[in-house]
Steps between C-alpha positions, in 0.01 A plus 500: 500500500690386807457134593505379860817329614480141627553627856215750467274228358579257783447773757163591348385138494610444860324819604175387336525156661562654841212741447269212408620309805434802717145535369430131562654530845279800579186316382577171677380597852181651353419189296572255785305688763803600705477867407444769763343715227262222400397451862432875531289492182300214652437706812385792285267279296344357819455844650749434780699814417444835337632621165710768674655244734570263211667772294702612799651155546514386136855621436635327810314178411635509143853559622463204733389281210788610278767463765432153640846354561638828358514348154371820341797694642733229374343519156530877494866498601587226250340690214675824595833320504436355155417845373817644652320760706702658783234723657199315642215717620302428817151586619686733735738706280724549802579129484600481135765230456803567283748239376854630538770426245650242741165309500401616849170667581441846645193690615442835329233754590361609161295776665818672613621763254809607692680474836283550808562813703461325836863394546624825655211512748558138598869566550426800721260279701783251552731781615236624747458142620875476561481822702207371709689178574809701598291671770436149637873422468427231240726483191345468152633322190342513156575205268412520130409161354567444127267436210510265204613770259848601616626858499563618145344187344165653411579578136641156417235295685172680434308504171515826307263760641469338845643677804591384850569754772604282794873570497443869446267508801760321710783733396299815575372361829843398626650831393259689726560264792877520470495877474307501830756268662275191516687168517433304181606180324435445130476127437512563126871579544554174687329280241656684203847411631438125482362277225253559220228744607210304348606186690399669828135520396214270404399517136125487576487694828591854606694389809864410546601138544584364846861473383507877453343564840754273670791662317381844611458374857861389495605849390272680746649335808799736478262798503299354789820468701539879494176513702625244752314210335740209464444191287653160557708420186332157501179661378654669198702197385309358205644156575289492816175517306314221321373633167222295346417596143142443387526486123229664284300569816414868504280714277537853638269800518574601143491148363158434652359771276635357176536126574793265499508462120618857452850487654484180709526471878768544766697271724475579870769457767411424861772582752497290818764537774723205578568649845268502802239774515223577749253776412148621564297676233180689584250702300190564712305647206501164319517289816841365399697357788785269403803388695796266471775468242509761223330260258212465750466866586610777264529268198181348352587168327129427458497769229718265293304181564326509162583656165217738415591767248191716530385456858831443678772748594828331592654843570307502828710206618701783651320673789153397381396814316411866555379549858404826677711426808698186567768404753788255475656407832840338460531291816858411410602863536321636810763765567504632144349818364139582425435621144186639337479440125254721310443297189312403188505174307870511408576446870335158511808325362749674733298495825596147616869573443487840670326349802813292571692821575240621751347409831164627376408607147169682466368566151233753395342535156336842483270390218307293755600644837222707660665601828695811592855436382685727743299374799576141393870579469504647851339179629743273314804715589728360225875553489477574126226578248560385144286596205552266203305585182539421132574768242144569384379519861687830521199654320229320701334746741337223704837368614599839637196572718731500798324739740 
């Protein structure tokens, strides 16, 4: 008969204690009268609601009781860490969280049994878009943003039996674009040439760090120059930026699903220019109209005012978030070029830097934009259209509804 090791015994005891604590935590709101579920039961007993309405809202009420202050998520993540589990299921299987061998987190879609077949169609849509822009005499540049799992790192980082297709999507997508003569830049090559790959990414979030976005901006200025877009070297000199590090300040999109006890939290770096800036930032859809120095316009320091792991998102310090259509006017560069950036969330961190190279930088996120893209481009009349998407976005049909 095999006897439990001391470590297994300690783990079992801790698990039982945490389970008991979780049960008491779940019962506490009900016993003290602070429970949404208890209030709903009272309404049912008094005839103020129907059984069908009560049952329809019971799950939401129970979840609200369990997740006050997000302690239930914290408990869940802590237990999973003690048990050594690397694959943590979610109510939505598409948001399953996996712990990589370097202790970072990654989203995995457990409903996906193989690579999506949408990449080729999306690439052809991008080629057709390039052709339509050429008829308007507007150049087009596709920029591939990186992902947390670097090229060729899948086997060493992922648990056995788990697949990630992002880099494969990106390779296939870029191959089609390059064969068609579309101008492309692969930022994976730029980041791979400098430093440790994992250092460019948050451990608890799927985005790159601001340091990575700034480094890629530095590299992209040479490419922009080929389109007649010139950047003052002052902007790309890291010494001209104040970098404030907020330690243990950020629990990212993946970390919010498993809690801070699972792999910890991230530091967050806020770049602020030491040089004079004068910008205006507008998004009519959200009634955002900001002007002044970069830290008063396209940067959002109020997003860093308070540490809030579950309700805050420091990443939106850069450009505010994902907006359908937004405009940055760089009043320090009135004679510069006008650029349209077709973007998703990876572009948040690079938008404020890119705006320094432009007179006007318009950004469009097709996930939320409801207008006619080509009509809007004709109205904006940009000197260059850039599309900057992450690797997995190569398979997202929504981001390639271009016509």
